[in-house]
C-alpha positions in Angstrom: 6.8 -1.5 94.5 5.2 1.0 92.1 4.0 4.3 93.6 1.5 5.0 90.9 0.4 3.5 87.5 -1.3 5.2 84.6 -3.2 2.9 82.4 -4.7 3.7 78.9 -7.5 1.1 78.6 -8.0 1.9 74.9 -4.5 0.9 73.8 -3.1 -1.2 76.7 -0.3 1.2 77.5 0.7 1.6 81.1 3.3 3.8 82.7 4.8 3.0 86.1 5.7 5.9 88.4 8.1 5.4 91.2 10.6 7.4 93.3 14.2 7.6 92.1 16.9 8.2 94.7 20.6 8.2 95.1 22.1 4.9 96.0 24.1 5.8 99.1 25.6 2.4 99.5 27.0 2.5 96.0 28.3 6.0 96.6 30.1 4.8 99.7 31.7 2.1 97.7 33.0 4.6 95.1 30.3 4.4 92.4 29.4 8.0 91.8 26.1 8.7 90.2 24.4 5.4 91.2 20.6 5.7 91.7 17.9 3.2 92.5 14.2 2.7 93.1 12.6 0.8 95.9 12.3 -2.4 93.8 16.1 -2.5 93.7 16.4 -1.5 90.0 19.6 0.4 89.5 20.4 3.3 87.2 23.1 5.8 86.7 22.5 9.5 87.0 23.6 10.1 83.4 21.0 7.6 82.1 18.2 9.7 83.6 19.4 13.3 83.6 19.2 15.8 82.0 15.6 14.9 81.2 14.6 15.2 77.5 11.6 17.1 76.3 9.1 14.9 74.5 5.4 14.8 73.7 3.1 12.0 74.8 -0.4 11.9 73.3 -0.2 15.6 72.6 1.1 16.6 76.1 4.6 17.9 76.8 6.5 15.5 79.1 10.0 14.9 80.3 11.7 11.5 79.7 15.0 10.0 80.9 18.0 11.1 78.8 19.0 7.5 77.8 15.5 6.1 77.7 16.3 3.6 75.0 19.2 2.1 77.1 16.9 2.0 80.1 14.1 0.2 78.2 16.5 -2.3 76.5 18.0 -3.2 79.9 14.6 -3.7 81.4 12.7 -5.4 78.6 15.3 -6.4 76.0 16.1 -5.0 72.6 13.1 -6.5 70.9 10.8 -4.3 73.0 11.8 -1.3 70.9 11.2 -3.0 67.5 8.4 -5.6 67.9 5.6 -4.6 65.7 3.2 -7.5 66.5 2.1 -8.3 70.0 -0.7 -10.8 70.7 -3.8 -9.5 68.8 -2.2 -6.1 67.9 0.1 -4.9 65.2 1.9 -1.5 65.4 1.1 0.8 62.4 4.2 3.0 62.1 2.5 5.5 59.7 -0.4 6.1 62.2 1.9 5.6 65.3 -0.7 3.4 67.0 -1.5 -0.2 67.8 -4.2 -1.7 65.6 -6.2 -4.7 66.9 -6.6 -8.2 65.4 -3.1 -9.4 64.3 -2.6 -13.1 64.1 -4.0 -14.6 67.4 -1.3 -15.6 69.9 1.6 -14.1 67.9 4.3 -12.3 69.9 6.8 -11.6 67.1 
């Protein structure tokens, strides 16, 4: 269902890219601003637009307006605060994932 995926093999980050469109069925039922992607995930227009300016690995990018809400709905609140994932720990000062945390830990 993903149109494209960007993978950073050094840090394990991936970004899924897919087409976002109006949900005409929801519009017809009176839900203004409903949007969806082809895998049936649903969003509201105000969650996505206006896009925010940001920087990703030194490159100017646009991100959804309510990106934290979208990420929490998709992955749960822990996804924004977990600092240890398998063999990596997030170093907040460096802003990067460092290898070799406790093996198998997903805290």
